[in-house]
N, C-alpha and C positions, 0 to 999 in steps of 0.2 A: 387509382392509378394504375395502369398497367405497361410497364416498361419491359425493354427486353437487354442485353447485356452483350457488350460488342465476342464476347462468347457463349454462343448460347446452343442448350441443348436441344437435338431433333426433335424426339419425346414434346420437350416440354413447352417448344413450339408450335408445334403442329397444335397440341391442345388448344392454345394459346387460340391460335386461329376458326380452331372448328367450336370453341365455346364464345367467342364475343363476334361482333361484325363492324368492330374498330377500322376507319378507313386510314390509319397510320400508328405509328407506335413511338414515344421518346426511347431512345435508348443513353442508357447512363454504365458508366465504367468505374473503378475503386480504383485511384490512380497511383494511393500504394497501401497494402495491407492493413494498414491500422487507421483509415480513410474512408467517410462515409461516400456512396454512391454518386458520382454526380452524373451532370446532361452531359455527350455529346454531342446529339442531335435525334432527326429523327430518321425512320424509315415507313415504308408504303404498304400496304398489306400486301397490294399486289405484285408489287415487288419481291418480296418474301414468301407469297406463291409461286415466283417464278424459280427464287431460286431454291426453293424446294423439290420441283423439277428436275435439279442436277443434282444427283448425289452424291458423282464425282466428284465433287470437293465437300463431302461434310467428309472430318476428319477425330479420329482419336482423342478422348480425354486426355490431356496432357499436365503436369505436375506446374508448370510454368505457361504463361499467359499467351506463350508464341504459337507458330500454327508455321505446318513446314510452307512450301515456297512454292505451292501451287497457284499458278494464275487465275485472277478474279476474272469472272463472266465477263464480256465486252454490257456496254450500256446499253445499246441494243437490243439484247438477248434479255434484260428484266425489264425493260422498261414498256409496259406495255397500256393499251388502254381500257383489255377487258384481257378477260381470262381464253384463253384460248378456245380448252377444253375441262369445265367443270366438271362432269367427272369422272376424269382421271384424279383432279385433285381431290377429291372426295374421299377415291380410292386409298392414295399417296396418305393424308393424313391420317385415315385410320387406320393403314398397316405403322406407320411411324407413331402412334401413341399405343399400337398394340401389340404390336413386336419389340422384343426386350434389346435388342443391339441397338440399336435406337435410341437407352437409356445411355447408350457410354459413347455414340457420335455428337457434335457440334460442327456449329457453323462460325465462321468466323465473319462479322453482320462489318466489321472495319472500313472495307472500300466500299461496300452498299450503304453507309447513312451520308445522311446531308448533312454536313459537318457546320452549315452555316444558316441550319435552320437559325427561326427567330425565337425569343425566346422571353415573358416578359417576368418581373419580379410578382410578389403574391400581393403586394397593396401596392402595383401600380392604379394609375386613375381609368376609372372605366371607359370613358372619354377616348384617351390618349389609347387604351388596348382595342377600344373599337377602331376606329382612325387605321394604326396597325394592322390590323389586321381584316380590314376592310377593300383596302389601297392595294394592295399588291394581291388579291385574292385569297386569301388564305384557305389550306383547308381544317388547318390545327395549328392551336398557336398552344404552345409549351409553356408552363406557367412553374417557376422557380422561386428559392426560398433564397437569403444573403449566403449560404454558402451554394448557392446553384444546384441544390439535389431537387429532383421535377417534386412537387405538392399536385400539379393539375391540368389540369389539361383542356384550354377553351373549343368547341369550334364551332362550326356554324349556326349550327343550333340555339348552341346556348347565349349566341347574340342578335335570333330574331327579335323586333320588337316584343309582341306580346310574351311572351316568355318572359323574356327580361325584364320589363314594367312590373310586371304579376312577382316576382323575385324581389324588385327593388323594393316595390309596397312592403310584401313581407319585411324586408329589412329594417324599412323605416317609421312604420306602424306599430305601437305597442298593441301587445296581445293582452 
């Protein structure tokens, strides 16, 4: 599972977007230094791409988890149906992954994550998971363990009838 952190490095984020085609990502944080990372919510690929087009919200690394009080981008500015300029995004991702100064810059994802994103426990019923997934028309459903750590993501493809039946058959029939 590819997860993001509330405080995400720009170069790492650009590499992730350039190397995957995932439509959404779970966001995690570490509540205390000695605790495991726990699920906080989700964010969409398109929203991340729109955030990366706004360099003025990038911040230098700090020793603590705080960020400056720069106002977050408006909902209308980051919520799009499709990317306005794919070639510009490709150029930006390339710059962010190759220019060393972006290794020292971070983005605060906290204002932009869906903190009410649904999740299911790892051993949750497949039938109920399917109902939860399909009823509101979800695209991603985060799977967590008993400590709320991300262990997987379910997508629409995972719940398509034929691949699902094949996986179940392989699990139920001893080889």
